[in-house]
C-alpha positions as a printed Julia matrix, in Angstrom:
247×3 Matrix{Float64}:
   0.0     0.0    0.0
   1.36    3.39  -1.0
  -0.3     5.47   1.71
   0.36    5.15   5.44
  -2.44    3.39   7.3
  -3.14    4.29  10.93
  -5.53    2.1   12.92
  -6.35    2.72  16.57
  -8.93    3.6   19.17
 -10.16    6.69  20.99
  -7.85    6.54  23.99
  -5.37    3.82  24.89
  -7.01    2.04  27.81
  -6.8    -1.74  27.47
  -9.98   -3.66  28.36
  -9.27   -6.48  30.78
 -10.7    -9.07  28.4
  -8.19   -8.14  25.71
  -5.04   -7.42  27.72
  -3.62  -10.83  26.85
  -3.35   -9.65  23.23
  -0.77   -7.02  24.2
   2.76   -7.06  25.55
   2.75   -7.87  29.27
   5.13   -5.12  30.4
   4.91   -1.33  30.39
   2.25    1.33  30.83
  -1.03    0.99  28.96
   0.22    3.48  26.37
   3.51    1.62  25.9
   1.73   -1.71  25.52
  -0.92   -0.21  23.24
   1.68    1.43  20.97
   3.53   -1.84  20.41
   0.45   -3.2   18.64
  -1.38   -0.21  17.18
   0.01    2.49  14.91
  -2.1     5.39  16.18
  -4.41    6.71  18.87
  -6.91    9.53  19.07
  -6.64   11.77  22.12
 -10.19   12.82  23.02
  -9.44   14.13  26.53
  -8.04   17.32  24.96
 -11.63   18.2   24.05
 -12.5    18.5   27.75
  -9.32   19.81  29.36
  -5.91   21.21  28.51
  -2.75   19.12  28.53
   0.61   20.8   28.91
   3.33   20.52  26.3
   5.29   18.53  28.9
   2.53   15.92  29.11
   2.38   15.6   25.33
   6.17   15.21  25.24
   5.94   12.45  27.85
   3.4    10.58  25.73
   5.51   11.01  22.6
   8.54    9.56  24.37
   6.56    6.44  25.33
   5.78    5.29  21.78
   7.78    3.93  18.82
   8.98    6.21  16.04
   6.31    4.92  13.64
   3.43    5.74  16.02
   1.19    8.8   15.54
  -1.28   10.73  17.7
  -4.43   12.48  16.53
  -5.52   15.21  18.93
  -9.06   16.5   19.24
  -9.49   20.26  19.34
 -10.84   21.68  22.64
 -14.59   21.99  22.94
 -14.33   25.61  24.05
 -13.23   26.44  20.5
 -15.72   24.28  18.63
 -18.77   24.07  20.88
 -18.69   27.19  23.06
 -17.15   29.82  20.78
 -18.26   27.93  17.65
 -15.08   28.83  15.72
 -15.52   32.56  16.33
 -12.95   34.86  18.02
 -10.83   31.91  19.12
  -7.4    32.84  17.75
  -5.65   32.94  21.12
  -7.12   29.61  22.21
  -6.06   27.99  18.93
  -2.53   29.33  19.4
  -2.4    27.93  22.93
  -3.69   24.54  21.79
  -1.16   24.32  18.96
   1.68   25.32  21.27
   0.7    22.51  23.62
   0.39   19.75  21.01
   3.78   20.64  19.55
   5.08   18.7   22.54
   4.32   15.59  20.49
   6.94   16.61  17.93
   6.93   14.35  14.87
   4.55   11.96  16.64
   1.73   14.43  15.96
  -0.1    12.82  13.07
  -3.32   14.79  12.77
  -5.56   17.34  14.45
  -9.25   16.47  14.65
 -12.01   19.08  14.75
 -15.48   17.83  15.69
 -18.3    20.34  15.28
 -21.56   20.39  17.25
 -24.62   19.12  15.36
 -26.22   22.57  15.55
 -23.35   24.4   13.82
 -24.41   25.11  10.25
 -21.99   25.78   7.44
 -21.25   29.47   7.05
 -18.75   30.11   4.26
 -17.54   33.39   5.75
 -17.06   31.99   9.26
 -15.5    28.72   8.09
 -13.21   30.47   5.62
 -11.96   32.91   8.26
 -11.36   30.11  10.75
  -9.42   27.87   8.38
  -7.46   30.83   7.01
  -6.36   31.63  10.57
  -5.72   27.99  11.4
  -3.67   27.28   8.3
  -1.48   30.31   8.98
  -0.48   28.57  12.21
  -0.5    24.88  11.28
   0.11   23.25   7.9
  -0.13   19.6    8.94
  -2.91   17.01   8.5
  -6.3    18.29   9.59
  -9.59   16.36   9.78
 -13.05   17.79  10.34
 -16.14   15.93  11.55
 -19.11   18.19  10.78
 -22.52   17.02  11.94
 -24.95   19.49  10.41
 -26.3    18.51   6.94
 -25.28   21.86   5.44
 -21.6    20.86   5.62
 -22.14   18.21   2.95
 -23.13   20.62   0.17
 -20.81   21.44  -2.73
 -19.72   24.85  -1.44
 -18.59   23.38   1.88
 -16.76   20.56   0.11
 -14.91   23.04  -2.11
 -13.85   25.09   0.9
 -12.43   22.03   2.64
 -10.45   21.06  -0.44
  -9.13   24.61  -0.71
  -7.78   24.48   2.85
  -6.62   20.86   2.58
  -9.02   19.62   5.24
 -10.26   16.02   5.28
 -13.96   15.54   5.99
 -14.39   12.61   8.36
 -16.35    9.53   7.35
 -18.5     8.74  10.38
 -20.56    5.77  11.48
 -23.39    6.12  12.18
 -23.8     8.73   9.47
 -26.17   11.61  10.18
 -26.74   12.11   6.44
 -25.82    9.64   3.66
 -22.74   11.61   2.53
 -21.35   11.55   6.07
 -20.55    7.85   5.6
 -17.84    8.59   3.04
 -14.69   10.7    3.39
 -14.52   14.07   1.67
 -12.39   17.16   1.42
  -8.72   16.82   0.53
  -7.9    13.58  -1.31
  -4.57   13.24   0.5
  -6.08   12.28   3.87
  -8.9     9.83   4.61
 -10.15    9.78   8.2
 -12.88    7.5    9.56
 -14.45    7.53  13.03
 -16.57    4.51  13.96
 -18.71    5.39  16.95
 -20.66    2.14  17.12
 -23.92    1.34  15.36
 -26.8     1.01  15.98
 -26.06    1.91  19.62
 -23.54    4.73  19.58
 -20.37    4.09  21.65
 -21.61    0.59  22.58
 -22.36   -1.58  19.55
 -19.67   -3.97  18.32
 -18.96   -4.26  14.59
 -19.18   -7.72  13.05
 -16.73   -9.41  10.73
 -18.77   -8.58   7.64
 -18.54   -4.87   8.36
 -14.83   -5.02   9.25
 -13.98   -7.05   6.15
 -15.72   -4.57   3.88
 -14.05   -1.67   5.7
 -10.64   -3.3    5.32
 -11.1    -3.54   1.55
 -12.03    0.14   1.41
  -8.94    1.07   3.42
  -6.63   -0.96   1.17
  -8.15    0.64  -1.92
  -7.9     4.14  -0.42
  -4.25    3.56   0.41
  -3.49    3.34  -3.3
  -4.29    7.03  -3.69
  -4.27    8.89  -0.37
  -1.08    9.74   1.5
  -2.57    8.75   4.87
  -5.6     6.75   5.98
  -6.83    6.9    9.55
  -9.49    4.67  11.1
 -10.41    5.22  14.75
 -12.75    2.94  16.68
 -14.76    4.99  19.16
 -17.18    2.32  20.46
 -15.32    2.36  23.75
 -18.2     2.31  26.26
 -18.62   -1.45  26.0
 -14.92   -2.17  25.48
 -15.61   -3.13  21.86
 -13.24   -0.61  20.26
 -10.06   -2.51  21.11
 -11.06   -5.97  19.8
 -12.68   -4.36  16.74
  -9.47   -2.45  15.97
  -7.33   -5.55  16.45
  -9.6    -7.57  14.17
  -9.61   -4.77  11.57
  -5.82   -4.93  11.37
  -6.08   -8.64  10.6
  -8.73   -8.0    7.95
  -6.55   -5.35   6.32
  -3.69   -7.84   6.14
  -5.95  -10.32   4.37
  -7.34   -7.68   2.0
  -3.85   -6.44   1.11
  -2.71   -9.83  -0.16
  -5.96  -10.92  -1.82
């Protein structure tokens, strides 16, 4: 596969039932990173982490490993992308503690935030002046899936997340920049709880292998963590990708 493929979960806790599938020694992050290639940090949405903390996490993982970091909710949900320049600067200063282990920044928007070309353009113009790395956006209002929103995301090299369950049909497929494909699987039909079956994972693996022929990076994060299903699903997905790659 030409593109880099990053498979992981939202957070690196190891469910007791699956701990035997990981190395026996080390912290949960160290054990997790010996098996997975990536993790999504969601705690940054709720609270700040210092650059020192990010540096500590970066030092605990192999060179190949990458972190995706979720943008703070105060920026996306409270200020709704408006007048947030200082907070964005602070957030970016903090995550630079990850160094070259920073693989992507994730922006998740509230379902009530409609697409506004002027607001979105100003935000991404500001953001791109500060950060030129991989950027993924998970919009949840239907207006973000229209042509004008798609064009804006391409212009600013932003990947639109493919989400499951999808709030609108187009939300099931990735959009935006063709260089980055980012999927977030929240669990379906019961969000955060439902476990994906082999049929779903096998089909997903084929899509990932095909996408890797064109995109520079493909991310797939399992977020059905409430029931402990994310970890076994992610482990099984890696196996399915191996099968799909040689078929």
